[in-house]
MDAnalysis code that builds the backbone (N, CA, C; Angstrom):
import MDAnalysis as mda
import numpy as np

u = mda.Universe.empty(699, n_residues=233, atom_resindex=np.repeat(np.arange(233), 3), trajectory=True)
u.add_TopologyAttr("name", ["N", "CA", "C"] * 233)
u.add_TopologyAttr("resid", np.arange(1, 234))
u.add_TopologyAttr("resname", ["MET", "SER", "PHE", "ILE", "GLN", "LEU", "LYS", "ASN", "ILE", "HIS", "LYS", "THR", "TYR", "GLY", "LYS", "PRO", "PRO", "ASN", "ALA", "PHE", "GLU", "ALA", "LEU", "ARG", "GLY", "ILE", "ASN", "LEU", "ASN", "ILE", "THR", "GLN", "GLY", "GLU", "PHE", "VAL", "ALA", "LEU", "MET", "GLY", "PRO", "SER", "GLY", "SER", "GLY", "LYS", "SER", "THR", "LEU", "ALA", "ASN", "ILE", "LEU", "GLY", "CYS", "LEU", "ASP", "SER", "PRO", "THR", "SER", "GLY", "SER", "TYR", "GLU", "PHE", "TYR", "ASN", "VAL", "ASN", "VAL", "GLY", "ALA", "LEU", "ASN", "LEU", "LYS", "GLN", "LYS", "ALA", "LEU", "LEU", "ARG", "ARG", "ASN", "TYR", "ILE", "GLY", "PHE", "ILE", "PHE", "GLN", "GLY", "PHE", "ASN", "LEU", "LEU", "SER", "ARG", "THR", "THR", "ALA", "LEU", "GLU", "ASN", "VAL", "GLU", "LEU", "PRO", "LEU", "LEU", "TYR", "ARG", "GLN", "ILE", "PRO", "LYS", "LYS", "GLU", "ARG", "LEU", "LYS", "GLN", "ALA", "MET", "LYS", "ALA", "LEU", "GLU", "MET", "VAL", "GLY", "LEU", "GLU", "LYS", "TRP", "HIS", "ASN", "HIS", "GLN", "SER", "ASN", "ALA", "LEU", "SER", "GLY", "GLY", "GLN", "GLN", "GLN", "ARG", "VAL", "ALA", "ILE", "ALA", "ARG", "ALA", "ILE", "ALA", "SER", "GLN", "PRO", "LEU", "PHE", "LEU", "LEU", "ALA", "ASP", "GLU", "PRO", "THR", "GLY", "ASN", "LEU", "ASP", "THR", "LYS", "ARG", "SER", "ILE", "GLU", "ILE", "MET", "GLU", "ILE", "LEU", "LYS", "ARG", "LEU", "ASN", "VAL", "GLU", "SER", "GLN", "ILE", "THR", "ILE", "LEU", "MET", "VAL", "THR", "HIS", "GLU", "PRO", "GLU", "MET", "ALA", "LYS", "TYR", "ALA", "THR", "ARG", "ASN", "ILE", "PHE", "PHE", "LEU", "ASP", "GLY", "LEU", "VAL", "GLN", "LYS", "ASP", "SER", "ASN", "SER", "LYS", "GLU", "GLN", "ASN", "ASP", "SER"])
u.atoms.positions = np.array([
    [-9.631, 7.916, -18.380],
    [-10.101, 6.740, -17.631],
    [-9.761, 6.894, -16.153],
    [-10.756, 6.662, -15.288],
    [-10.513, 6.746, -13.847],
    [-9.607, 5.606, -13.402],
    [-8.744, 5.907, -12.435],
    [-7.879, 4.877, -11.882],
    [-8.591, 4.203, -10.714],
    [-8.864, 4.967, -9.664],
    [-9.643, 4.468, -8.539],
    [-10.776, 5.456, -8.263],
    [-11.980, 4.945, -8.201],
    [-13.141, 5.785, -7.940],
    [-14.006, 5.125, -6.867],
    [-14.229, 5.861, -5.786],
    [-15.069, 5.381, -4.690],
    [-16.326, 6.242, -4.619],
    [-17.481, 5.578, -4.604],
    [-18.752, 6.305, -4.564],
    [-19.580, 5.850, -3.370],
    [-19.790, 6.779, -2.441],
    [-20.681, 6.563, -1.290],
    [-20.387, 5.258, -0.560],
    [-19.110, 5.054, -0.231],
    [-18.679, 3.830, 0.449],
    [-19.064, 3.857, 1.924],
    [-19.815, 2.847, 2.333],
    [-20.171, 2.632, 3.741],
    [-19.622, 1.280, 4.172],
    [-19.185, 1.207, 5.420],
    [-18.775, -0.075, 5.995],
    [-19.284, -0.160, 7.418],
    [-20.118, -1.156, 7.660],
    [-20.708, -1.348, 8.984],
    [-20.316, -2.713, 9.525],
    [-19.878, -2.736, 10.769],
    [-19.540, -3.987, 11.451],
    [-20.614, -4.292, 12.491],
    [-21.022, -5.554, 12.575],
    [-22.021, -5.937, 13.556],
    [-23.435, -5.612, 13.106],
    [-24.377, -5.904, 13.970],
    [-25.798, -5.686, 13.669],
    [-26.433, -4.810, 14.743],
    [-27.499, -4.082, 14.381],
    [-28.200, -3.252, 15.375],
    [-28.634, -4.110, 16.562],
    [-28.622, -3.598, 17.766],
    [-28.340, -2.190, 18.112],
    [-26.847, -1.919, 18.374],
    [-25.997, -2.911, 18.130],
    [-24.570, -2.753, 18.447],
    [-23.706, -2.516, 17.201],
    [-24.319, -2.147, 16.100],
    [-23.591, -1.942, 14.861],
    [-22.648, -0.745, 14.975],
    [-21.475, -0.877, 14.324],
    [-20.502, 0.224, 14.283],
    [-20.250, 0.585, 12.823],
    [-20.497, 1.841, 12.486],
    [-20.309, 2.307, 11.116],
    [-18.907, 2.892, 10.979],
    [-17.999, 2.101, 10.409],
    [-16.601, 2.520, 10.291],
    [-16.401, 3.544, 9.184],
    [-17.173, 3.420, 8.105],
    [-17.138, 4.391, 7.005],
    [-18.573, 4.838, 6.734],
    [-18.739, 6.162, 6.553],
    [-20.097, 6.700, 6.497],
    [-20.353, 7.516, 5.223],
    [-19.924, 6.977, 4.095],
    [-20.190, 7.638, 2.828],
    [-18.957, 8.329, 2.273],
    [-18.001, 7.528, 1.784],
    [-16.734, 8.056, 1.265],
    [-16.809, 8.184, -0.255],
    [-16.497, 9.382, -0.745],
    [-16.432, 9.637, -2.182],
    [-15.038, 10.158, -2.508],
    [-14.285, 9.388, -3.299],
    [-12.914, 9.770, -3.639],
    [-12.575, 9.343, -5.062],
    [-11.782, 10.160, -5.721],
    [-11.170, 9.790, -6.995],
    [-9.659, 9.881, -6.819],
    [-8.967, 8.840, -7.208],
    [-7.509, 8.823, -7.118],
    [-6.952, 8.635, -8.524],
    [-6.059, 9.522, -8.905],
    [-5.474, 9.516, -10.242],
    [-4.221, 8.658, -10.263],
    [-3.994, 7.983, -11.365],
    [-2.792, 7.176, -11.485],
    [-1.554, 8.060, -11.380],
    [-0.578, 7.611, -10.573],
    [0.642, 8.372, -10.363],
    [0.639, 9.226, -9.111],
    [-0.470, 9.275, -8.396],
    [-0.516, 10.048, -7.150],
    [0.204, 9.312, -6.022],
    [0.647, 10.088, -5.037],
    [1.180, 9.557, -3.779],
    [0.267, 10.110, -2.691],
    [-0.611, 9.250, -2.177],
    [-1.664, 9.674, -1.258],
    [-1.407, 9.129, 0.140],
    [-1.449, 10.004, 1.131],
    [-1.351, 9.588, 2.530],
    [-2.753, 9.601, 3.139],
    [-3.158, 8.466, 3.703],
    [-4.432, 8.355, 4.405],
    [-4.143, 8.521, 5.882],
    [-4.703, 9.582, 6.482],
    [-4.369, 9.936, 7.852],
    [-5.607, 10.029, 8.727],
    [-5.363, 10.016, 10.041],
    [-6.454, 10.148, 10.994],
    [-6.171, 9.343, 12.246],
    [-6.886, 9.632, 13.340],
    [-6.676, 8.894, 14.591],
    [-7.177, 7.461, 14.488],
    [-6.837, 6.649, 15.468],
    [-7.335, 5.273, 15.511],
    [-8.858, 5.289, 15.497],
    [-9.436, 4.409, 14.680],
    [-10.885, 4.339, 14.588],
    [-11.500, 5.335, 13.636],
    [-10.660, 6.067, 12.903],
    [-11.187, 7.102, 12.000],
    [-11.706, 6.526, 10.690],
    [-11.265, 5.313, 10.345],
    [-11.733, 4.684, 9.113],
    [-10.668, 4.529, 8.048],
    [-9.476, 5.081, 8.283],
    [-8.442, 5.046, 7.235],
    [-7.980, 3.624, 6.920],
    [-7.789, 2.796, 7.942],
    [-7.339, 1.422, 7.707],
    [-8.448, 0.575, 7.090],
    [-9.686, 0.847, 7.480],
    [-10.825, 0.148, 6.878],
    [-10.885, 0.431, 5.390],
    [-10.704, 1.697, 5.031],
    [-10.714, 2.058, 3.615],
    [-9.546, 1.405, 2.879],
    [-8.366, 1.373, 3.506],
    [-7.210, 0.745, 2.880],
    [-7.473, -0.734, 2.608],
    [-8.130, -1.411, 3.526],
    [-8.450, -2.831, 3.335],
    [-9.416, -3.025, 2.163],
    [-10.328, -2.083, 2.003],
    [-11.261, -2.158, 0.869],
    [-10.515, -1.919, -0.439],
    [-9.632, -0.915, -0.448],
    [-8.851, -0.618, -1.651],
    [-7.967, -1.802, -2.057],
    [-7.464, -2.531, -1.061],
    [-6.614, -3.684, -1.330],
    [-7.368, -4.973, -1.559],
    [-8.706, -4.884, -1.629],
    [-9.556, -6.067, -1.831],
    [-9.380, -7.098, -0.719],
    [-9.050, -6.608, 0.475],
    [-8.960, -7.480, 1.645],
    [-10.272, -7.468, 2.434],
    [-11.148, -6.528, 2.100],
    [-12.456, -6.390, 2.727],
    [-13.392, -5.795, 1.682],
    [-14.681, -5.862, 1.946],
    [-15.672, -5.321, 1.007],
    [-16.542, -4.300, 1.718],
    [-16.973, -3.250, 1.014],
    [-17.869, -2.282, 1.646],
    [-19.253, -2.882, 1.873],
    [-19.963, -2.347, 2.854],
    [-21.347, -2.776, 3.086],
    [-22.242, -2.257, 1.969],
    [-21.952, -1.048, 1.510],
    [-22.666, -0.476, 0.371],
    [-21.769, 0.539, -0.321],
    [-22.172, 0.961, -1.512],
    [-21.357, 1.865, -2.300],
    [-20.551, 1.102, -3.338],
    [-19.844, 1.826, -4.205],
    [-19.109, 1.168, -5.279],
    [-17.637, 1.561, -5.287],
    [-16.816, 0.588, -5.623],
    [-15.371, 0.760, -5.779],
    [-15.035, 0.333, -7.192],
    [-14.570, 1.283, -7.994],
    [-14.185, 0.989, -9.367],
    [-12.675, 1.146, -9.521],
    [-12.070, 0.133, -10.100],
    [-10.639, 0.134, -10.365],
    [-10.449, -0.003, -11.869],
    [-9.926, 1.046, -12.501],
    [-9.800, 1.054, -13.967],
    [-11.133, 0.737, -14.634],
    [-12.204, 1.377, -14.124],
    [-13.565, 1.224, -14.645],
    [-14.143, -0.178, -14.479],
    [-13.481, -0.993, -13.655],
    [-14.023, -2.313, -13.309],
    [-14.691, -2.216, -11.948],
    [-15.927, -2.687, -11.856],
    [-16.651, -2.685, -10.587],
    [-16.126, -3.818, -9.710],
    [-15.299, -3.467, -8.727],
    [-14.663, -4.475, -7.882],
    [-15.696, -5.277, -7.090],
    [-16.798, -4.607, -6.713],
    [-17.836, -5.282, -5.944],
    [-18.510, -6.420, -6.700],
    [-18.407, -6.400, -8.024],
    [-19.037, -7.448, -8.829],
    [-18.119, -8.656, -9.035],
    [-16.877, -8.558, -8.574],
    [-15.929, -9.659, -8.735],
    [-16.150, -10.727, -7.673],
    [-15.906, -11.972, -8.026],
    [-15.971, -13.041, -7.032],
    [-14.642, -13.130, -6.290],
    [-14.535, -14.015, -5.317],
    [-13.338, -14.105, -4.486],
    [-12.096, -14.433, -5.304],
    [-12.219, -15.331, -6.275],
    [-11.076, -15.694, -7.101],
    [-10.616, -14.517, -7.946],
    [-11.554, -13.773, -8.490],
    [-11.214, -12.608, -9.307],
    [-10.553, -11.515, -8.476],
    [-11.032, -11.338, -7.251],
    [-10.408, -10.358, -6.359],
    [-8.982, -10.775, -6.001],
    [-8.788, -12.064, -5.793],
    [-7.449, -12.564, -5.489],
    [-6.508, -12.315, -6.662],
    [-7.004, -12.498, -7.882],
    [-6.191, -12.236, -9.069],
    [-5.881, -10.750, -9.205],
    [-6.845, -9.909, -8.864],
    [-6.617, -8.461, -8.911],
    [-5.499, -8.084, -7.942],
    [-5.569, -8.612, -6.713],
    [-4.518, -8.343, -5.717],
    [-3.165, -8.833, -6.223],
    [-3.142, -10.032, -6.756],
    [-1.882, -10.652, -7.169],
    [-1.227, -9.919, -8.336],
    [-2.045, -9.445, -9.266],
    [-1.508, -8.897, -10.512],
    [-1.372, -7.379, -10.543],
    [-2.090, -6.673, -9.669],
    [-2.109, -5.218, -9.814],
    [-1.755, -4.439, -8.553],
    [-1.722, -5.103, -7.391],
    [-1.504, -4.386, -6.135],
    [-0.287, -4.948, -5.411],
    [0.588, -4.050, -4.946],
    [1.709, -4.444, -4.108],
    [1.456, -4.002, -2.677],
    [1.724, -4.872, -1.709],
    [1.435, -4.576, -0.304],
    [2.731, -4.414, 0.495],
    [2.776, -3.363, 1.317],
    [3.883, -3.137, 2.251],
    [3.277, -3.002, 3.634],
    [3.750, -3.841, 4.573],
    [3.161, -3.868, 5.905],
    [4.117, -3.297, 6.946],
    [3.550, -2.848, 8.050],
    [4.357, -2.321, 9.152],
    [5.304, -3.371, 9.700],
    [4.840, -4.623, 9.758],
    [5.631, -5.698, 10.368],
    [6.506, -6.457, 9.401],
    [6.725, -5.935, 8.196],
    [7.593, -6.509, 7.155],
    [7.014, -7.784, 6.541],
    [6.604, -8.761, 7.406],
    [6.001, -10.024, 6.937],
    [6.907, -10.796, 5.987],
    [8.189, -10.860, 6.331],
    [9.138, -11.648, 5.534],
    [9.252, -13.056, 6.097],
    [9.670, -13.979, 5.238],
    [9.974, -15.335, 5.697],
    [11.374, -15.310, 6.295],
    [11.486, -15.600, 7.581],
    [12.717, -15.322, 8.333],
    [13.903, -16.188, 7.930],
    [13.697, -17.413, 7.539],
    [14.809, -18.327, 7.259],
    [15.088, -18.457, 5.760],
    [14.646, -17.471, 5.000],
    [14.925, -17.458, 3.567],
    [15.662, -16.165, 3.223],
    [16.333, -16.172, 2.088],
    [17.146, -15.016, 1.713],
    [16.274, -13.857, 1.238],
    [16.906, -12.692, 1.163],
    [16.209, -11.511, 0.648],
    [15.669, -11.781, -0.749],
    [16.495, -12.404, -1.585],
    [16.085, -12.694, -2.957],
    [14.888, -13.637, -2.993],
    [14.909, -14.663, -2.163],
    [13.799, -15.629, -2.137],
    [12.508, -14.973, -1.674],
    [12.618, -14.040, -0.726],
    [11.426, -13.310, -0.280],
    [10.837, -12.479, -1.411],
    [11.707, -11.827, -2.170],
    [11.240, -10.971, -3.263],
    [10.651, -11.806, -4.401],
    [11.174, -12.994, -4.578],
    [10.684, -13.898, -5.630],
    [9.267, -14.409, -5.373],
    [8.848, -14.434, -4.127],
    [7.628, -15.139, -3.741],
    [6.394, -14.750, -4.562],
    [6.059, -13.453, -4.689],
    [4.863, -13.126, -5.479],
    [5.000, -13.512, -6.953],
    [6.234, -13.548, -7.448],
    [6.460, -13.943, -8.835],
    [6.264, -15.450, -9.004],
    [6.590, -16.184, -7.949],
    [6.366, -17.634, -7.947],
    [4.872, -17.937, -8.028],
    [4.070, -17.167, -7.251],
    [2.618, -17.347, -7.281],
    [2.046, -17.056, -8.669],
    [2.715, -16.165, -9.404],
    [2.244, -15.823, -10.744],
    [2.793, -16.774, -11.806],
    [3.532, -17.796, -11.343],
    [4.075, -18.846, -12.217],
    [5.001, -18.285, -13.301],
    [5.772, -17.291, -12.926],
    [6.765, -16.731, -13.838],
    [7.968, -17.677, -13.876],
    [8.484, -17.991, -15.051],
    [9.631, -18.909, -15.157],
    [10.817, -18.442, -14.321],
    [11.600, -19.414, -13.837],
    [12.656, -19.133, -12.870],
    [13.643, -18.066, -13.342],
    [14.093, -18.148, -14.583],
    [15.083, -17.195, -15.082],
    [14.543, -15.771, -15.047],
    [13.334, -15.591, -15.526],
    [12.720, -14.258, -15.533],
    [12.414, -13.805, -14.111],
    [12.030, -14.768, -13.272],
    [11.724, -14.472, -11.866],
    [12.944, -13.916, -11.150],
    [14.092, -14.556, -11.348],
    [15.331, -14.098, -10.727],
    [15.714, -12.709, -11.231],
    [15.531, -12.491, -12.514],
    [15.868, -11.206, -13.120],
    [15.007, -10.081, -12.525],
    [13.702, -10.312, -12.421],
    [12.796, -9.292, -11.878],
    [13.057, -9.047, -10.398],
    [13.344, -10.122, -9.655],
    [13.589, -9.985, -8.219],
    [14.877, -9.208, -7.963],
    [15.925, -9.492, -8.719],
    [17.185, -8.767, -8.559],
    [17.033, -7.302, -8.944],
    [16.273, -7.044, -9.992],
    [16.034, -5.658, -10.398],
    [15.324, -4.890, -9.286],
    [14.347, -5.544, -8.632],
    [13.624, -4.903, -7.533],
    [14.554, -4.614, -6.354],
    [15.445, -5.557, -6.056],
    [16.415, -5.336, -4.972],
    [17.372, -4.202, -5.318],
    [17.754, -4.103, -6.588],
    [18.613, -2.996, -7.018],
    [17.904, -1.657, -6.838],
    [16.616, -1.627, -7.089],
    [15.849, -0.377, -6.979],
    [15.788, 0.137, -5.546],
    [15.943, -0.764, -4.569],
    [15.943, -0.337, -3.164],
    [17.341, -0.391, -2.559],
    [18.359, -0.609, -3.411],
    [19.747, -0.571, -2.959],
    [20.204, -1.757, -2.150],
    [19.616, -2.927, -2.395],
    [19.971, -4.111, -1.596],
    [20.492, -5.276, -2.430],
    [20.935, -5.011, -3.647],
    [21.382, -6.125, -4.484],
    [22.555, -6.884, -3.869],
    [23.412, -6.195, -3.102],
    [24.566, -6.860, -2.485],
    [24.165, -7.742, -1.301],
    [22.961, -7.588, -0.833],
    [22.469, -8.371, 0.310],
    [21.499, -9.461, -0.134],
    [21.453, -9.766, -1.417],
    [20.419, -10.676, -1.917],
    [20.511, -12.075, -1.314],
    [21.718, -12.501, -0.884],
    [21.882, -13.847, -0.323],
    [21.806, -13.884, 1.199],
    [21.575, -12.739, 1.830],
    [21.449, -12.686, 3.290],
    [20.055, -13.143, 3.717],
    [19.999, -13.954, 4.764],
    [18.697, -14.312, 5.312],
    [18.046, -13.066, 5.897],
    [16.728, -12.979, 5.753],
    [16.028, -11.755, 6.164],
    [16.169, -11.480, 7.664],
    [16.273, -12.552, 8.486],
    [16.385, -12.329, 9.931],
    [17.776, -11.852, 10.338],
    [18.710, -11.777, 9.377],
    [20.049, -11.249, 9.654],
    [20.180, -9.791, 9.215],
    [19.093, -9.231, 8.684],
    [19.100, -7.851, 8.209],
    [18.536, -6.905, 9.264],
    [18.921, -5.645, 9.185],
    [18.379, -4.635, 10.103],
    [16.919, -4.369, 9.756],
    [16.218, -3.655, 10.644],
    [14.810, -3.327, 10.405],
    [14.617, -2.545, 9.122],
    [15.482, -1.556, 8.895],
    [15.383, -0.766, 7.679],
    [15.621, -1.591, 6.437],
    [16.596, -2.510, 6.503],
    [16.872, -3.386, 5.367],
    [15.712, -4.350, 5.120],
    [15.112, -4.858, 6.201],
    [13.966, -5.751, 6.042],
    [12.803, -5.039, 5.364],
    [12.596, -3.772, 5.730],
    [11.498, -3.043, 5.088],
    [11.817, -2.771, 3.623],
    [13.084, -2.570, 3.302],
    [13.461, -2.387, 1.897],
    [13.237, -3.679, 1.107],
    [13.510, -4.825, 1.730],
    [13.202, -6.105, 1.082],
    [11.693, -6.212, 0.849],
    [10.920, -5.785, 1.836],
    [9.461, -5.832, 1.711],
    [8.984, -4.937, 0.565],
    [9.622, -3.778, 0.396],
    [9.274, -2.890, -0.715],
    [9.648, -3.542, -2.038],
    [10.837, -4.149, -2.083],
    [11.272, -4.847, -3.301],
    [10.292, -5.958, -3.658],
    [9.855, -6.696, -2.665],
    [8.870, -7.763, -2.899],
    [7.576, -7.191, -3.477],
    [7.172, -6.024, -2.962],
    [5.921, -5.407, -3.406],
    [6.000, -4.896, -4.842],
    [7.187, -4.454, -5.267],
    [7.305, -3.872, -6.609],
    [7.814, -4.862, -7.658],
    [8.250, -6.040, -7.217],
    [8.849, -7.009, -8.153],
    [7.878, -7.420, -9.255],
    [6.605, -7.485, -8.919],
    [5.601, -7.907, -9.903],
    [5.064, -6.737, -10.722],
    [5.694, -5.566, -10.569],
    [5.334, -4.360, -11.324],
    [3.846, -4.027, -11.174],
    [3.393, -3.796, -9.933],
    [1.976, -3.515, -9.690],
    [1.579, -2.124, -10.186],
    [0.285, -1.911, -10.334],
    [-0.203, -0.589, -10.717],
    [-0.208, 0.365, -9.531],
    [-0.403, -0.189, -8.313],
    [-0.261, 0.675, -7.150],
    [0.209, -0.097, -5.930],
    [0.854, 0.646, -5.042],
    [1.328, 0.102, -3.773],
    [0.399, 0.551, -2.662],
    [0.049, -0.377, -1.802],
    [-0.733, -0.078, -0.613],
    [0.171, -0.294, 0.591],
    [0.571, 0.796, 1.227],
    [1.538, 0.732, 2.333],
    [0.829, 1.047, 3.649],
    [0.820, 0.105, 4.573],
    [0.146, 0.265, 5.858],
    [1.176, 0.560, 6.940],
    [1.289, 1.821, 7.341],
    [2.238, 2.262, 8.366],
    [3.639, 1.707, 8.060],
    [4.189, 1.974, 6.876],
    [5.459, 1.351, 6.477],
    [6.656, 1.740, 7.329],
    [6.550, 2.833, 8.096],
    [7.668, 3.255, 8.947],
    [7.352, 3.075, 10.429],
    [6.245, 2.401, 10.733],
    [5.777, 2.309, 12.115],
    [6.732, 1.606, 13.065],
    [7.557, 0.681, 12.552],
    [8.488, -0.067, 13.406],
    [9.927, 0.403, 13.276],
    [10.129, 1.592, 12.681],
    [11.482, 2.054, 12.395],
    [11.804, 3.349, 13.139],
    [13.115, 3.567, 13.385],
    [13.522, 4.839, 13.979],
    [13.478, 5.934, 12.915],
    [13.743, 7.172, 13.343],
    [13.586, 8.318, 12.439],
    [14.475, 8.211, 11.204],
    [15.747, 7.854, 11.413],
    [16.678, 7.775, 10.284],
    [16.227, 6.745, 9.264],
    [15.865, 5.552, 9.745],
    [15.421, 4.493, 8.829],
    [14.082, 4.863, 8.176],
    [13.227, 5.546, 8.919],
    [11.941, 5.976, 8.366],
    [12.139, 6.906, 7.181],
    [13.067, 7.841, 7.327],
    [13.356, 8.780, 6.243],
    [13.903, 8.035, 5.032],
    [14.777, 7.050, 5.259],
    [15.322, 6.255, 4.158],
    [14.200, 5.567, 3.374],
    [13.259, 4.978, 4.114],
    [12.147, 4.272, 3.471],
    [11.268, 5.248, 2.695],
    [10.996, 6.398, 3.275],
    [10.141, 7.370, 2.602],
    [10.816, 7.921, 1.352],
    [12.133, 8.093, 1.395],
    [12.860, 8.557, 0.214],
    [12.750, 7.526, -0.921],
    [12.799, 6.244, -0.562],
    [12.650, 5.189, -1.570],
    [11.251, 5.226, -2.175],
    [10.234, 5.339, -1.327],
    [8.859, 5.384, -1.823],
    [8.646, 6.596, -2.717],
    [9.192, 7.727, -2.306],
    [9.044, 8.947, -3.109],
    [9.716, 8.772, -4.468],
    [10.895, 8.161, -4.468],
    [11.599, 7.948, -5.727],
    [10.827, 7.004, -6.647],
    [10.250, 5.949, -6.093],
    [9.452, 5.021, -6.887],
    [8.245, 5.733, -7.490],
    [7.647, 6.623, -6.720],
    [6.491, 7.374, -7.197],
    [6.872, 8.320, -8.332],
    [7.978, 9.056, -8.151],
    [8.384, 10.057, -9.135],
    [9.002, 9.426, -10.381],
    [9.936, 8.505, -10.178],
    [10.689, 7.955, -11.308],
    [9.958, 6.825, -12.032],
    [9.254, 5.997, -11.282],
    [8.565, 4.855, -11.895],
    [7.070, 5.080, -12.046],
    [6.590, 6.234, -11.560],
    [5.166, 6.591, -11.668],
    [4.252, 5.538, -11.041],
    [4.722, 4.926, -9.941],
    [3.890, 3.970, -9.211],
    [2.954, 4.747, -8.285],
    [1.684, 4.472, -8.385],
    [0.710, 5.084, -7.484],
    [0.896, 4.486, -6.097],
    [0.931, 5.340, -5.073],
    [1.126, 4.863, -3.704],
    [0.007, 5.373, -2.815],
    [-0.601, 4.467, -2.081],
    [-1.604, 4.799, -1.074],
    [-1.034, 4.338, 0.266],
    [-0.755, 5.290, 1.133],
    [-0.046, 4.993, 2.383],
    [-0.882, 5.397, 3.599],
    [-1.110, 4.432, 4.478],
    [-1.747, 4.718, 5.763],
    [-0.666, 5.138, 6.746],
    [-0.832, 6.283, 7.385],
    [0.149, 6.733, 8.373],
    [-0.510, 7.660, 9.386],
    [0.036, 7.679, 10.594],
    [-0.408, 8.654, 11.593],
    [0.686, 9.672, 11.876],
    [1.770, 9.595, 11.086],
    [2.919, 10.460, 11.316],
    [2.952, 11.603, 10.294],
    [2.697, 12.846, 10.728],
    [2.701, 13.993, 9.811],
    [4.018, 14.164, 9.063],
    [5.148, 13.843, 9.714],
    [6.448, 13.996, 9.048],
    [6.585, 13.044, 7.867],
    [5.981, 11.867, 7.963],
    [6.032, 10.918, 6.858],
    [5.026, 11.309, 5.772],
    [3.899, 11.855, 6.181],
    [2.862, 12.255, 5.221],
    [3.327, 13.391, 4.319],
    [4.325, 14.153, 4.748],
    [4.832, 15.256, 3.930],
    [5.457, 14.765, 2.624],
    [5.841, 13.507, 2.584],
    [6.422, 12.954, 1.354],
    [5.357, 12.719, 0.292],
    [4.105, 12.641, 0.707],
    [3.011, 12.411, -0.233],
    [2.632, 13.712, -0.938],
    [2.011, 13.576, -2.091],
    [1.547, 14.753, -2.825],
    [0.121, 15.123, -2.451],
    [-0.526, 14.230, -1.716],
    [-1.917, 14.480, -1.317],
    [-2.161, 13.828, 0.026],
    [-2.732, 14.558, 0.953],
    [-3.075, 14.033, 2.275],
    [-4.588, 14.038, 2.440],
    [-5.146, 12.886, 2.832],
    [-6.583, 12.783, 3.084],
    [-6.772, 12.430, 4.553],
    [-7.447, 13.298, 5.287],
    [-7.656, 13.117, 6.718],
    [-9.039, 12.543, 6.982],
    [-9.071, 11.471, 7.783],
    [-10.329, 10.827, 8.144],
    [-10.663, 11.093, 9.610],
    [-11.935, 11.230, 9.893],
    [-12.410, 11.386, 11.265],
    [-13.817, 10.824, 11.341],
    [-14.009, 9.888, 12.268],
    [-15.333, 9.291, 12.496],
    [-15.966, 8.759, 11.214],
    [-15.140, 8.106, 10.388],
    [-15.673, 7.463, 9.198],
    [-15.958, 8.365, 8.021],
    [-15.516, 9.620, 8.107],
    [-15.738, 10.582, 7.033],
    [-14.426, 11.250, 6.634],
    [-14.369, 11.767, 5.412],
    [-13.225, 12.567, 4.998],
    [-13.369, 13.958, 5.597],
    [-12.441, 14.302, 6.492],
    [-12.478, 15.612, 7.140],
    [-11.801, 16.674, 6.281],
    [-10.705, 16.274, 5.612],
    [-9.945, 17.218, 4.800],
    [-9.199, 16.452, 3.719],
    [-9.148, 17.042, 2.542],
    [-8.457, 16.423, 1.412],
    [-7.642, 17.515, 0.724],
    [-6.336, 17.479, 0.918],
    [-5.490, 18.515, 0.321],
    [-4.117, 17.948, 0.043],
    [-3.317, 18.657, -0.725],
    [-1.962, 18.172, -0.962],
    [-1.005, 18.696, 0.091],
    [0.176, 18.079, 0.184],
    [1.120, 18.407, 1.243],
    [1.581, 19.859, 1.172],
    [1.740, 20.397, -0.039],
    [2.226, 21.750, -0.185],
    [1.261, 22.745, 0.451],
    [-0.055, 22.515, 0.222],
    [-1.039, 23.408, 0.822],
    [-0.950, 23.386, 2.337],
    [-0.721, 22.195, 2.909],
    [-0.656, 22.108, 4.361],
    [0.621, 22.750, 4.882],
    [1.748, 22.553, 4.181],
    [2.989, 23.119, 4.637],
    [2.985, 24.651, 4.541],
    [2.205, 25.203, 3.589],
    [2.137, 26.644, 3.433],
    [1.157, 27.285, 4.399],
    [0.291, 26.468, 5.006],
    [-0.735, 27.030, 5.877],
    [-0.200, 27.255, 7.280],
])
């Protein structure tokens, strides 16, 4: 069974004569358990594709199948349920609630899923343990360092046990040391928990943690290879 399958995906913004074609026919298959880095310069189409994969945007034409379900045929409510139940999001800017604790931030997606409080606390604490922050569960997020805030964001993303994580420049606001810490956590989640990860990044050093790198240029896939092939070349 295919995990993610994209067929001839096009995305156009605006109308002629000022239309901009952000994606110009993307064909990709992503296997469950992969760690994929989406790379390319600004305007290459990688973030547009990530938004489509996360059901935050829709293609102008082409098909996106998730577990053999045609995502394009879903209505807005169904897409929202797909995001809530199967996709975890990690953002460059953390997007935490500043005056709430780490634990409360991690609980949030579980609250939306109406999980009972006892089970919610258990899942949230387990997620914090997986990123090494269980001792900081009662700290307000605005009292944590940047690296710790991003770890809380990762815990929040995995607390609901999603089928895949969509990470948009997860190390973009961090220094080198903290970036490596975050990438080591993502790599461990991929290897040990078999969570599929799709990561948008412009940093080659971070992309080396992925098992597959896909390079975009002018709305097309320029190169699709794994990290080992690139490191050996």
